[in-house]
C-alpha angles and dihedrals in degrees: 000000000000091000091050093050092047092048091047091052091052093046090051093054091047091051093053091046090056102084098197098053094042092046097052092043101043109017111027095062089053090051091053091046094054096039096051092033091056091049101043103018121202104273115141111269127196089213088059093049094262093310128116125249092251091047089059097039099049097070089044091053087054087058089051091054091050091050093047094052097039100043103026114025098034103048096036092052092048092048092049090051090053094046093049093048094246093126091049091054091047089052091052092048123073091265119120122223088242090062094049096047093036092056091052092048091050093051095045090050093049094046091048090050089049092050091049092047092052091047097049093043092052092045092050098049097037101039106012089241117199108260121224117283091208107037094171091049091049090050091051092046090048092053092048093049095046093046091050093050093045090051090049091047094051090048089051092050091047094051100046121077104223141022091245092055091046091053093050095047094043090051092047091051099042106045098055087051090048094057099034100037097067099259097102098029123020111253089227091073096046122101115259093250092055091048091053092049091048090058088075090062120090094218089059089060091049089055094044093048096047094041093051091049091044093056096041099256094126131230116337100221098204094051092045091050092049092052093044090051090048089052094051095046092045093051093048093049093045091052093049103042104028111132128196093202 
């Protein structure tokens, strides 16, 4: 336990010292919130089902934070560690793989929670955003979504040969999901064809799951099943193909 806490402390400092990861997790969602909030406001809109623009966008921005951490920060950091020989040195030292991976998971979870807390707090005080009707459900959906994306990210980092390749592939996978999955642009304003295409993207199901729980519609079974399957497959692949060097 002491080794895990020490490793987590070090990983936390490294995360905050990395400007790109910290920016897109903690700052960028706030920028989107204030930019689009100042343009569209948060007045109830029939087109949004009686909700305001910020009401609809806030759960989607949570999905964006989850995707950023799971598919960008996590796999790229792990791949850089492998390229620089850090993982090889950990393997030679009396540090178990569970401690190394566990510390990263803890820090990514805490940073994601911090990013979400900053986002919701700012949305509430600046735009009186509608708070979740099922907080426990939202928390459970959040944990499922983050775990599934972290598992997928670790599988991606394990499969690809270099940190550079991991960064390119992660970017190519994440950004189409960001814009088509409802995090960048609300799905309500997308053409029907685009909405149907977006249903094949995992980040879309994160946004659907969290939004439905947020507004008291309960668990969306298809989205929950997609994320659970993604979690299982990601864990299996990570366990089988993980490489220390």
